[in-house]
N, C-alpha and C positions, 0 to 999 in steps of 0.2 A: 504493500500500500504506500509506504513512505518513499520507496524507490520510484514508483509511478508519479507520486506527487512532486518529485524533484524535477520532472520534465515539464518545462513551461508550456510547450505545445500541447501536451496531454491535458494540462490544467485548463488552458483556455478553451479547448475543444469539448471537454467532458464536464467541466465544473458545473455547468448549468443543469446537468443531469444528476448531480449528487445532492441528496437531501441531507447536507451536512451543516446547514446554517445554524440550527439550534445547537448542534453538537459543538461547533466551534465557538459560539458565543458563550456557551456554558464553560468551555475550557478556559476562555479568556477571563471570565468573571470570577473564577474560583481557583485558588492555588492547587487544590486537589480535586479531581473530578473523575467520574467513571466514563471511559471512552470505549465505544464499541468499534473494533477494527473489522471491517467487512472486506474480505478478500475477493469475493465474487459478487458482481452486480447483476441484478435481474434486469430484464428488458424494461420494466416499468421505471426502475430507478434512473435509467438514462434519460427519461423524458419528464422528470419532475423539474419544472422550470422555476427559477428565481426571476420574477418578472422585472423588478426594479434594477436598472443598471448600476445604481449606487450600491445596492445590496450585493450585486455580483462582484463589484469591485472590492467591497468590504470583505466578502467571502474569500476572494482570491488572496487578499492581503493576509487574512488570518491563517489561511492554509500555509503560506510561506513562513509565517511566524511559528506555526506548529513544526515545520521542518527544522527551523533554526533551533527551536526548543529541543526537538528530539535528538539532533546532533549533539547538543550540549549535554543532554541527559545521558546519552550513550557514552560519551567521553568520560563523564563523571563516574558512571558505573564501572566502566572498564578499568579506570585508574584505581578505583576502590578495590576491585576484585584482585588486583595484583598484591594488595597489602593484607587482605583477609579473605577468608573463605566466604563464599556467597551462600546465604541461607537457601533452604529449599523453597522453590516458588519465587525466586528473584525475578524482577521485572525485565524482560526483554533485553538481556545484557549482551546478546550477540545475534548474528544473522540466523543461526540455527534455531534460536528461540522464536524468531519471527515465524518460522515455518510450523511451529507447534501451536500457533494460535488458531483456535477453532473458528468456524464460520461467523459466529456472533459472540465470541468470547469477550467478556468485559474484564478489563484490568484497571488497576489504580495507577495513574501517572502523576508524578510529583514534579512540578515545574522547578527549574533552577532559579537562581536569583534574578530579579527583575532586570538588572542592567544587560543581561545577555540577550533579552528580547528587545529591550529599548534601543539597542544599537542599530536596528533596522528601520530606515525611513521607507514609507510606502506611499503609493499614489491612490487617490480616491476621486472618483467622478461624482460631482455633486451639483445641485442647482440652488443651494442655500443662498449664496451671495446674490445670484440673479433674482431670486424671490424677494430678498430684502430690498434690492434696488428698484424693483418694479412697483412697490407699494405706493399708492397715492397718499399724499399728505392728509393726515386725519387726526382725530382726537388722541390716538395711541402715541403718535409722535410728540404731541404736546405734553403728554405725561412724561415721556423720556426727557424732553428738553427741560421741563420744570424740575424733575427730580435730580438730574445731573447738572443742569445749568445753574441751579441755585448755589452750587459750590463757588462759582465765580463771583456771585453777588456777595457771598459771605467773605470771600477773600478780599474783595474790595472794601468791605466794611472793616475788616481787621487791619488791613494796611493803612487805611485812612485813620482809623482809631489810633494806631501806633504813631502816626505822623502828628496827630493832634495832641495826643497825651504827652509826647516828649517835651514840648515847651511848657505845658501845664505842670509837669513834675519838677521843673526847675524852681518852682515857687517853694520857699522855705516852709510854707504851711502844708505842703504835700510831702515830697521826698527830698527836695533841695538838691537835686542832682545838677551836674554841670551841663553846658550845652553840648560838649563832646559826648557825654554819656547819653544825653537825649537823642543825639544823632545815631548813636550805636544801637539803640533799640531796633531801628529798622534793619540794620545789618545782622543783628542777632536773629531776628525773625526770618530773614532771608536765608541765613545759614541753616537754620532748622528746616526750612522748606526744601533746600537742596538735599539734605540728608534724607528727609522723608520721601522725596521724589525718587531718589535712587532705591531706597529700601522697598517701598510699596510698588514701584515699577517692576522690580524683580518678582515680587509676590503675585502681581496681577498676571504676568505671563505664565507663571508656574501653576497657580491655584485658581485662576479665573478672576473675572471682574466682579461678579456678584458678591463673593465672600467679603470683598473689601468695601462694598457699598455702605455697610453699617460700621465696620471697624474704624475706618478713617475718620468719619465725623465724630465718633465717640472720643477719639484722641483729642481733637482740638476743642470740643465743647467742654470736656473735663478740665483741660488746661486753662481755658478762658474763665471758667467759674473759679478755679483756684487763684488766678491772677487777681481777681477782685478782692481777695482777702489778704494780699501781700502788703507788708509794711516796710520791707527793706528792698533795696535795688537789686541785690543778687537773686533773691527769691523771685522777684517780679520778672527779671529777664530770663530766668530758668523756665517760668511758665510761658513767656513769650516764645522761647525756643521750641517748646513742645507744641504750641499752637502752630508754629511754622512747619514742624514735622507733619502734622495732620493735613494742613493745607497743601504741602508739597505732594503728599500722596494723591490728593485730588487731581493734580495736574497730570500725573502719569497714568494712573489707573482709569480715571473717569473720562479723560479726554480721549483715550483709546476707545472706550466703550461707546461714547457718544458717536464718534465717526463710524463705528461698525454698525450702528443701528440706522443712521440717517441715509436716505437714498442718495445716490451719486449726483443726480441732477441738481440738488439743492444743498449739497454738503458744505460748499464754501460759504453760502449765505448763512446757513444755520450756525455753522461753527463761529463765524465772525460775530454774529449777533449775540450768541451765548457768551462768548468771551467778552463782548462789550458790556454785558450785564454786570461785569466787575464794577463798572462805574455807577450803576444803580446802587450797589452796596456802598460805594464811596460817598455818593450823594446823601444816602440815608444816614451814614455816620456823621457827615457834616451837619445835617439838620438836627440830629439827635444831640450832638455835642453842644449845639447852640443853646439848647434848653438845659442840659445837665451841667454845663460849665457856667451857667448863670448863677452867681453867688446869692442872688436875691431869691432864687427858687430852691437851690440845693447847696449844701455846705461844700466848701472848696475841696475837701478831701474825700467827698463821697460821690461826686458826679462821675469821675472817671471810673470808679469802681462799678457803678451802675451800668456803664457802657459795656464793660466786660461781661456782666451778668446777662445783658441783652444778647450778646454774642452767643453765650451758652444756650439761651432759649431758642435762637435761630437754628443752632445745630440739632436740637431735639426735633424740631419740625422736619429737618432734612432726613433724619434717621427714620421717622415715621413714613415719609413719602416714598422712600426707596424700597420699602418692602414690596411694592407692586411691580418692580422691575425684574425681568428674568435674566438669566445668564446670556451672554452674547452668543448667538448661534454660530457666528463666524469663528469665535474662539473654540467652541465645542468641536466644530469640524476639524480644526487644526490639531485638536487633541485626540482625533480619531474616535470621537463620541458622536457619531453621525445620527444614531437613533434619538439621542437626547435633543440634538439640534433640530431634527425633523419634528419632534413633539412640540418644542417651543415654537417653531416656525408655523406649524399648523394652528396652534393656539393664537398666535399673533394674527394670522390671516383670517381666522374666524371672527376675531374682534373687529378687524378692519372692514370685513364684509358686512358685519352687523351694523357698524357705525356709519358706513358710507351707503349701504343699501345697494351696492353694485358688486356683482360677482367679479372676482379677480381673474384676469387672463392667465392661461398657462405660461410658465416660464419659457422664454424664447430659446434658451439653450442651456447646456451644462458646461461646467469647466472642470478640468483635472488639476488637483492640487496635491502637493506633497504634504502628507499628514504625519502626525506622531513624530515630528522632528524635534529631537532633543538638542537644545542649544545651551551648552555650558559657557563659562566665561571665555575660554580660549576661542571657541567658535564664534561667540558674539563679537569679540575683537576682530576676528578675521573678516566677518561680514561687514562690520562698520569701517574698518581700515583698508580693506582690499576690494571686496565685491561692491561695496557702496561708498567708496572713498569720495567721489564727487559730491554725493548727497551729504556725507558727513561734514565735509569742509563747508558746504553751503549752510548747513544747519547750525554749525558753530558760529559762523559769521553773522547770520540773521539773529540768532538768539542773544549773542553777546551785545550786539549793537542796540537792540530794542530794550534789553534788560538795563544796560547802563543809562540809556537815554531816559527811560521811564523812572526807574527807581532812584537814580541820583537826583533828578529834578523834583520828583513828587515828594519823596521822603523829607526833603529839606525846604520845600516851597514855603511853608508857614514860617520857618526860621528866617528865610530870606526876607519875607515881608516884614517880620518883626524887627529885623536888624537894620534894613535899609529904607523901609517905607514907613516905619513908626507905627505899625499895626499892633494893637493890643492882642496878646496871645489868645484871650478868650473869644476874640472876634475872628480868629483865623479860619474857622469853619465857613464864615460868610463868603470868603474868597475861593473856597474849594467847590462851592455849589456850581457856579458857572463853568468852572474847570471840568468838573465831572459830567455836567450836561453835555458839553462839547465833545468829550470823549465818547460818551454813549451814542450820541447822534452820528458821530463819524463812523463808528462800526455799523450802526443800523442802516444808514443811508448809502454808504459806499459798498456794503457787503454784496448786494446783487451783482455788482460789476465784476466781482471775482469769479462768478459763474458765467457771466455773459461775455465780458471783454476777455477774461482769462486771468489765471493766477500770475503768470510771469510779468506781463506788462503792468498790472496793477501794483504788484510788489515793488517793482523798479520805480514806478511813479510815486507811490506813497513814501517810500524811504527817501528818495531824492528831495521831494518837496518839503518833507519834514525837516531835513537837514538845512535847506536853504532858508526856511522860515525861522529856524532857531538862530542861525547866524545873524539874520537881520534884526531879530528881537534883542540879541545880546549886544549888538552895536548901539541900538537905541538906549538900552539899559545902562551901558557904560557911559553914554553921553548925558545921563540924567534927563532923558526925554520922556520917561514913563513914570506915571504915578502908580499906586497900588492897584487902582481900578484898571488903568490901561495896560499894565503889565499882565494882569489876570486875563484881560480880553485877548492879548497877544498869545499867551500860553494856551488859552482855550481854542483859538484858531489852529495853533500848531498841533495840538493833540487831537483835534477833529480829524486830521489826516493821519497822525502817528498812531492813533488807536487801531485803525484798520491795518496798518503796517505791522504792529506788534502782534495782533491776532493772527495775521497771515503767516507770521513766522512759526507759531505753534501749529497752525494748520498744515504747513509744509512738512514739518517733522512727523506729524501723525499720519501723513499720507504716503510718503515715499519709501518707507521701510516695510519689510515683509511682516506678515501677521504674527509669526511666531516670536518676533522680538519687538513688536510695535511699542508696547508699554515701556520696555526697557530702553528703547531708542529715545522715546520722549523723555524718559527720566535722565538719560545720559546727557542729552543736548540741552534740555531745559536746565539741568543741574549745572553743567559746565558754563552755559551762558549766564545763568543767574549768579553762580559763584564768581565768575570773572567780572561780570558787569553789574549785577544786582547787589551782591554783598559788599563789593569794594566801592561801588558808587556812592552810597550814602556816607560811608566813612570818609572817602576822599572829599566829598562836598562839605562834610562837617569840618574837616581840617581846613579846607579852603575858606569856609565861612569864618572860622576863628582867625585865620590869617588876614582876611579882609578887614575884620574888626580891629585887629592889632595895627595894621598899616593904615587904616582909614581910607582904603581905596576898594573899588569893585573889581580890580584886575584879576585877582586869584579866582573869584567865583565865575567871572566871564571866561577865563581860560578853561574852566571845567565845562561850561556850556559849549565852547568851541570843540573840545575833545569829543563830546557826545555827537555833535554835528558831523565831524569827520568819520566817526565809526558808522554812522548811518549811510554816508556816501559810499564807504567801502562795501557795506552790505548790499547796497543797490547795484554796484558794479558786479559783485559776485552773483547775484540773482540773474543779471543780464547774460552772464557767461555760462553759468552752471544750472540755471533753473529749468524745470520741465513743465509742460502743460498738463495739469491734472484735472481741469474742469470737465464735468460730465462723465468721468471714467470711474469704473469700479476700483476699489482698493487693490484688488488682485491684478487688474490690468495695468495699473500704475507701476506696481512692483515689477511686472514682467518687462515693461518699457524701460524702467530705470536700469535693469540688468543689461539690456542691450546697449545702453550708452557707456557701460563700463569697459575700459580697455581690456580687462581680464576676460570678458565674455568672448572676444575674438580668439583668444588663446585656448578656449575650452575650459 
């Protein structure tokens, strides 16, 4: 039987006639199972068809895994028999034993360790990605967007909260920290986000997206609640660091899941709008701080604590909402769990048909994917640095530029207003409201162009224009031509464009890498970009701000703005040279196209 099974031609010609599907699935699901070895096949057995091509592909793959398993088992038994005598009734330890197996004799087979089977990558013919991309936009997609997109709103709320709380905590009636320590709050938060992004990105690829839907928000809501009870700076920044870990996990795990659920034709629009909701949270933080920082309404040392309690409450709402989301069918397919993916897909389609009242058309085609691919650290580095080297370089440049541009300016914006424009720290939130509105409107209004005009031209245009506008604003700021109001208006216009650019950077990273490493790719490049640009930016600007105060000039802070503008120009040039057109294409098609662009592809 196993000798015949080793012949690929025999397998392909005869497999449809073997009623082995249940047998093989039982073997795969249990470490020890009873297997009936049938040496003679009746005429009827040859005509028992497995109708679904995906099931036939799955069956073929499992048969090959049985072969690999049996070879390993035989080798183990033969090695053991040289060292000790074999008990009577030992399992199939040689070719002669195979001949002694009766027509329907049942024997107990014990699998070797999992790594021996896991080493074999297999192909699977499936229609799951096509079925997801053909779905009409409906209520189900709104549930996905609300449950996953809420994380970006919360991130915006937390980042703005840290920006607003920093100057507030310099008051001796609160913690009495220095301006440098206040600026460091943002860097500490970003550092935690980088660590969380790397860690949870790895877990999302290995254990799935759904398991982290609840774990991640639990981390940052707990840390936020604890932060509200801190009285010392060290304990407070430790909680801020943990909040960053949780939010960083959202970027890698949930950004991947979002793109896997959304149809290809609107993926760019939805992704940019969802990322733009970051500024809805930022605006809410500014409005809330205006009330809670008012000493006539709330004691000076209690307002900021209430803000962190509000953050915890928002996290609880997110945990409740995500219980309605399923595992990503695309991820299940890549893990060779096709039956589970089909069940989830059938449930999604039934909901869509019920909500739209229109039967769904049959999927246009199937695609063949490599499944059950095990990607360790060394293979991950090979994929990123060799097979996808162009996309890796592009991802680093896009992410570093937007992270520095955004975090450096935004985290220290209130401090700049207080230092150079004479703004009262408790009124800092007033100037963030138009700033946040401009950011959200930019993502919302420009996002459709990324699906209609295209990713590549829009990214080049938004990065370049953001850079030029920042240079012009810096020059006016240096020449004392701007008041607090006009400076805010200028930055609102700049980030109207830059918000779409920053969201497009994350979109690019989550589209151009293969499914089996997508969450880890997002975590690697978001982490590298944020560590290089985001964590260092606020600290650098905090130092430049103190230097400007010491020297009494705006030169140092303007130099920081100029650095951010140059980085955006470099990223725009990189996109023009290395970028790919992803609009309207499935995630699987983009991955295949990217591989063809790599120099290594020509060498085999």
